C-alpha positions as CSV (number, residue, x, y, z in Angstrom):
1,M,97.8,91.7,110.8
2,K,101.1,90.0,111.2
3,R,102.1,86.5,110.4
4,F,101.4,84.1,113.2
5,H,102.7,80.8,114.6
6,I,100.0,78.1,114.9
7,L,99.4,77.1,118.5
8,V,97.2,74.5,120.2
9,L,93.6,75.7,120.7
10,T,91.5,74.6,123.7
11,L,88.1,76.4,123.3
12,L,86.6,77.6,126.5
13,L,83.4,79.6,126.4
14,T,83.6,80.9,130.0
15,P,85.0,84.5,130.0
16,A,88.0,85.1,132.2
17,V,88.1,87.9,134.7
18,T,91.7,89.1,134.7
19,S,92.0,92.9,134.6
20,L,94.8,95.4,133.9
21,V,93.8,98.3,136.2
22,F,94.7,101.8,135.2
23,S,95.8,104.4,137.6
24,Q,93.7,107.5,136.9
25,S,94.1,110.5,139.0
26,G,93.8,114.3,138.7
27,S,93.9,115.9,135.3
28,N,95.3,112.8,133.6
29,S,92.1,110.9,134.5
30,E,90.0,113.8,133.2
31,R,91.7,113.8,129.9
32,S,91.7,110.0,129.4
33,L,89.4,108.4,126.9
34,I,89.0,105.5,129.2
35,A,85.9,105.5,131.4
36,K,86.6,106.3,135.1
37,G,87.4,103.2,137.1
38,S,87.5,101.1,134.0
39,S,90.2,98.5,133.2
40,V,91.4,96.4,130.4
41,T,89.7,93.0,131.1
42,L,90.8,89.7,129.8
43,V,87.7,88.0,128.3
44,S,89.4,84.8,127.1
45,A,92.9,83.5,126.3
46,D,91.9,80.3,124.6
47,Y,92.8,80.9,121.0
48,A,95.7,80.5,118.7
49,F,95.8,84.0,117.2
50,T,92.9,86.5,117.3
51,E,92.1,89.0,114.6
52,G,89.6,91.0,112.7
53,P,87.0,92.3,115.3
54,A,83.8,93.8,113.8
55,A,80.6,94.8,115.5
56,D,77.1,94.2,114.1
57,R,74.2,96.6,114.5
58,D,73.4,95.3,118.0
59,G,77.0,95.7,119.2
60,N,77.9,92.0,119.2
61,V,81.5,91.6,118.1
62,F,82.7,88.9,115.7
63,F,86.4,88.1,115.5
64,T,88.6,85.4,113.9
65,D,90.8,82.7,115.3
66,Q,92.7,82.5,112.1
67,P,95.0,79.5,112.6
68,N,92.0,77.4,113.7
69,D,89.8,78.7,110.8
70,K,87.0,80.0,113.1
71,I,84.9,83.1,113.5
72,M,83.9,83.7,117.1
73,K,81.1,85.8,118.5
74,W,81.2,87.9,121.6
75,S,77.7,88.9,122.6
76,T,76.8,92.1,124.4
77,D,75.9,90.0,127.5
78,G,79.6,88.9,127.6
79,T,79.1,85.3,126.4
80,L,81.4,83.7,123.7
81,S,80.3,81.2,121.0
82,V,81.5,79.8,117.7
83,F,79.7,81.6,114.9
84,M,81.3,79.7,112.0
85,D,83.9,77.0,111.2
86,S,85.7,76.6,107.8
87,T,85.9,80.4,107.2
88,G,88.5,80.4,104.4
89,R,91.1,81.3,107.0
90,S,89.3,84.6,107.5
91,N,91.4,87.5,108.8
92,G,89.9,91.0,108.8
93,L,86.1,91.4,109.1
94,Y,83.5,94.2,108.6
95,F,79.7,94.3,108.4
96,D,78.1,95.8,105.3
97,N,75.0,98.0,105.2
98,D,72.8,94.9,104.9
99,G,74.1,93.1,107.9
100,N,76.3,90.7,105.9
101,L,79.8,89.9,107.3
102,V,82.5,90.6,104.8
103,A,85.7,88.7,105.4
104,C,89.3,88.7,104.0
105,A,89.5,85.0,103.4
106,D,93.2,84.4,102.6
107,K,93.2,80.7,102.3
108,D,92.5,81.2,98.5
109,N,93.2,84.9,98.6
110,Q,89.6,86.0,98.3
111,L,87.0,88.4,99.6
112,W,83.9,86.7,101.0
113,M,80.5,87.9,102.0
114,I,78.8,85.7,104.7
115,D,75.1,86.2,105.3
116,K,73.2,85.5,108.6
117,N,72.7,81.9,107.5
118,K,76.4,81.5,106.9
119,K,76.0,81.3,103.1
120,V,79.2,82.4,101.4
121,T,79.4,84.5,98.3
122,V,82.9,85.1,96.8
123,L,83.0,88.9,96.1
124,V,86.6,89.0,94.8
125,N,88.5,86.0,93.5
126,D,91.4,87.7,91.7
127,F,92.6,91.0,90.1
128,E,92.8,91.1,86.3
129,G,93.2,87.3,86.3
130,K,96.0,87.2,88.9
131,K,95.7,85.8,92.4
132,L,95.8,88.4,95.1
133,N,98.6,88.4,97.6
134,G,96.4,87.9,100.6
135,P,93.4,90.2,101.5
136,N,94.1,91.2,105.0
137,D,91.9,94.0,106.4
138,L,89.0,96.0,105.0
139,W,86.6,98.9,105.5
140,I,83.3,99.5,103.9
141,D,82.2,103.1,103.0
142,P,78.7,104.5,103.5
143,K,77.9,103.7,99.8
144,G,78.8,100.1,100.2
145,G,82.2,100.2,98.4
146,I,84.9,98.1,100.0
147,Y,88.5,99.1,100.5
148,F,90.9,96.3,101.3
149,T,94.6,95.8,101.8
150,D,96.5,93.1,100.0
151,P,99.9,92.4,101.7
152,F,102.0,89.3,101.1
153,Y,102.5,87.2,104.2
154,K,103.5,83.7,103.2
155,R,101.1,81.2,104.8
156,D,102.0,77.7,105.7
157,Y,98.7,76.5,104.2
158,W,99.3,77.9,100.8
159,E,100.6,75.7,97.9
160,R,102.2,78.7,96.3
161,S,105.3,80.6,97.5
162,E,105.6,83.5,95.1
163,K,103.5,86.6,94.3
164,E,101.5,86.8,91.2
165,I,101.1,90.6,91.8
166,E,104.3,92.3,92.6
167,Q,102.9,95.4,94.3
168,E,101.1,95.2,97.6
169,N,98.2,97.5,97.0
170,V,95.0,98.9,98.5
171,Y,92.0,97.9,96.3
172,Y,88.5,99.2,96.0
173,L,85.4,97.0,95.2
174,S,82.7,99.2,93.7
175,P,79.3,99.4,95.6
176,D,77.6,97.3,92.9
177,K,80.4,94.6,93.5
178,K,81.2,94.5,89.8
179,K,84.6,96.3,89.5
180,V,87.9,96.1,91.4
181,T,90.4,98.8,91.0
182,V,93.7,99.8,92.6
183,A,92.8,102.6,95.1
184,A,96.4,103.3,96.3
185,S,99.8,101.8,95.8
186,E,103.5,102.4,96.6
187,F,103.4,100.8,100.0
188,V,106.0,98.5,101.6
189,R,103.3,96.4,103.3
190,P,99.8,97.8,103.7
191,N,97.9,96.3,106.6
192,G,95.3,98.0,108.7
193,I,92.7,100.2,107.1
194,V,89.8,102.3,108.4
195,G,87.7,105.2,107.3
196,T,85.7,107.9,109.0
197,A,82.0,107.5,109.5
198,D,81.2,110.4,107.1
199,G,83.0,108.5,104.3
200,K,85.4,111.4,103.6
201,K,88.8,110.2,104.9
202,L,90.6,106.8,104.8
203,Y,93.6,105.7,106.9
204,V,96.0,103.1,105.7
205,A,98.8,101.5,107.8
206,D,102.0,100.7,106.0
207,I,103.2,98.4,108.8
208,N,106.7,97.6,107.5
209,A,107.4,101.3,106.7
210,K,106.2,102.3,110.2
211,K,103.8,104.9,108.7
212,I,100.1,105.7,108.7
213,Y,98.8,107.6,105.6
214,S,95.6,109.5,105.3
215,F,93.6,109.9,102.0
216,K,90.7,112.0,100.9
217,I,87.8,109.8,99.6
218,N,86.3,111.3,96.5
219,D,82.7,110.9,95.5
220,N,83.5,108.1,93.0
221,G,85.5,106.1,95.5
222,T,88.9,107.1,94.3
223,L,91.5,108.4,96.7
224,S,93.5,111.6,96.6
225,D,95.5,114.0,98.8
226,R,97.8,111.3,100.2
227,A,99.5,112.6,103.4
228,L,101.6,111.2,106.2
229,F,99.4,111.0,109.3
230,T,102.1,109.7,111.7
231,D,105.5,107.9,111.7
232,M,104.2,104.8,113.4
233,G,103.0,101.5,111.9
234,S,100.0,99.5,112.9
235,D,98.3,96.2,112.4
236,G,94.5,96.8,112.6
237,M,93.0,100.2,113.3
238,T,89.7,101.7,114.5
239,V,88.3,105.2,115.0
240,D,85.9,106.8,117.5
241,H,83.2,109.4,117.0
242,K,85.5,112.2,117.8
243,G,87.8,111.3,114.9
244,N,90.6,109.8,117.1
245,V,92.5,107.0,115.5
246,Y,93.5,103.8,117.4
247,L,96.7,102.0,116.3
248,T,97.7,98.6,117.4
249,G,101.0,96.6,117.9
250,K,102.3,97.3,121.4
251,G,99.0,97.9,123.2
252,I,96.7,100.6,121.8
253,T,98.1,104.0,120.9
254,V,95.5,106.8,120.2
255,F,96.1,109.8,118.0
256,N,93.7,112.7,117.4
257,S,92.7,113.7,113.9
258,K,95.7,116.0,113.7
259,G,98.1,113.1,114.2
260,E,99.0,114.0,117.7
261,K,99.4,111.2,120.2
262,I,96.9,111.6,123.1
263,E,96.9,108.3,124.9
264,H,98.4,104.8,125.2
265,I,96.5,101.8,126.5
266,P,98.8,98.9,127.6
267,V,97.6,95.4,126.9
268,D,99.2,92.4,128.5
269,A,99.9,90.4,125.3
270,P,102.9,90.0,123.0
271,W,101.1,91.7,120.1
272,T,97.9,93.6,119.8
273,A,96.5,92.9,116.4
274,N,93.2,94.8,116.1
275,A,90.4,96.6,117.8
276,C,86.9,97.8,117.3
277,F,84.1,99.4,119.3
278,G,81.2,97.2,120.4
279,G,78.6,96.8,123.1
280,K,75.0,98.1,123.1
281,D,76.2,101.7,123.5
282,R,79.3,101.2,121.3
283,K,81.5,102.4,124.1
284,T,83.3,99.0,124.7
285,L,86.7,98.9,123.0
286,F,87.2,95.2,122.0
287,I,90.8,94.2,121.5
288,T,92.2,91.1,119.8
289,A,95.8,90.4,121.1
290,S,97.7,87.3,120.3
291,K,95.9,84.3,121.9
292,S,93.5,86.6,123.8
293,V,90.6,89.0,123.6
294,Y,90.1,92.0,125.9
295,T,87.6,94.7,126.6
296,V,87.7,98.1,128.2
297,K,84.9,100.6,128.7
298,M,85.5,104.0,127.1
299,K,84.1,107.5,127.5
300,V,83.8,107.7,123.7
301,K,81.9,105.5,121.2
302,G,82.9,104.1,117.9
303,G,82.9,106.3,114.8
């Protein structure tokens, strides 16, 4: 989730209809993960910088317009609305097992929990008395533990300019929300993070090192068996039910669970920041990209 430049926002709630049509023919079409006849469709281009898409139980997708401090909602019927203003400059989002929206609120370098009534609970305020660098992206395991990345991207709205924690780590908040530990370290700049639905594997993007690492998730939430997944960086990430991993940056690049590139989905935007699966059947890939959001129907559903 890269640093952005603040742009002027004019909020329009009517979806646009621009599409980037794929040419699918023969065996290539059969192998593609994209639904036959589908296209990357522009939903709206009326934001400053979009980030952090996360789907609720019904398939509605919530995403952030971070420079404008808003969380938006894309409903399964295709309508857009403002879910919340004054979001602590939320970046990455994820829904917990109780339907609360957990947010990387980097205005004050915190982790928030936002309930359905928009009541905010600060889950993490610091680490061992030191201000975090800037929680960026997160993933919640089946037990309710929260993994989050903490890179340092100097924000114009911060009063501070220096780190209080030198290392840029991945942290783990225990399921009871009482203890924060360093889950993984030795990154240049950790950014995107996502785990598999069975809670056994975690992927972490070291965006500045241009690498993706995989980890085994142990029963107590600790990580082991660090391995290089692929020599490519990513901003946000998502997975599908087949275990394929979707990386962002220049469009969407898809790798299978063995780390083999199997598809690239072009997106007509300077930077693709993140993606998730939404829609009633969880087969709509929702993409946040610079000032815009896009959707594309897939053959596969989210993991």
